[in-house]
N, C-alpha and C positions, 0 to 999 in steps of 0.2 A: 567674263567669269574669272578667267585667270588673272587679269590685270586687277580686278576687285579683290581677290584674294591676296595678291601681292602687296597691294596698298593697305590692306587691313593687318597683314603680318608686318609690315614695315612701321605703320603706327603703334602696333602693340610693342614691338621691339624698343621704339623710341620712347614709349611710356615707361617701360621696365627700366630702361637706362636712366631716364630722368628721376625716378623714385630712388634708385640706388645712389645716384649723384647727390641728391638732396639729403639722403640719410648720411652719407660720408661727409658732406660738409657740415652738417649739423653735429655730427660726432667729433669733429676735429676742431670745432669752435670753442674757444675758451677764453676767459678773461684774464687779461694781463694786468698786473698792478700799475698804477700810474706813479712815477717816481715825483715825490714832493720835495721841495727844499727843507731842510731842517728849520724848526722854528727859532732855534737858539744860535744859528749861524750868523756871524756878524756880517754886516753889508759890505765892509771893506776886505772881505776875505781874498787871498790871492788866487789867481787863476789855478795854481797847481793844487791848492787845498779844494778848490771847487771841483776840480777833475778827479782827485782822488775820492772825494765824497761820492761823486755820481758813480765812479767805478764800484765803490763799496755798496751802493744801493743796488746797481745792477747785479752784482754778485750775490747778494742776499736774495733778491728776486728770483734769479735762477736757481739758486739752491733750494729755496721753498718750493719751487715748482717741480724740480727733480725729485724732491723727498715725497711728493703727493703720490698717492696710489693711483695707478693707471685704471680708469673704468673698463670693466669687462664688457665685451659686446653682448647683445641681448640673447644670442644663441648659445653662449656658453654659461649663462647663469643657472 
């Protein structure tokens, strides 16, 4: 009887941890924009120009993500 109660409580704790972990993972998952090459960029652009363009695109993407409002958890709404 004691062993059965221990197994049931262990399974219950595991289920609770699984539900909480799934909820946490789904809350932190967000889409990140994919960087696309500019349509007007010449094919013979220098490596330095391409590097600066990629840096600017990353900076713009990060600034856009930082300025977004963080969603509130369900318990604080």
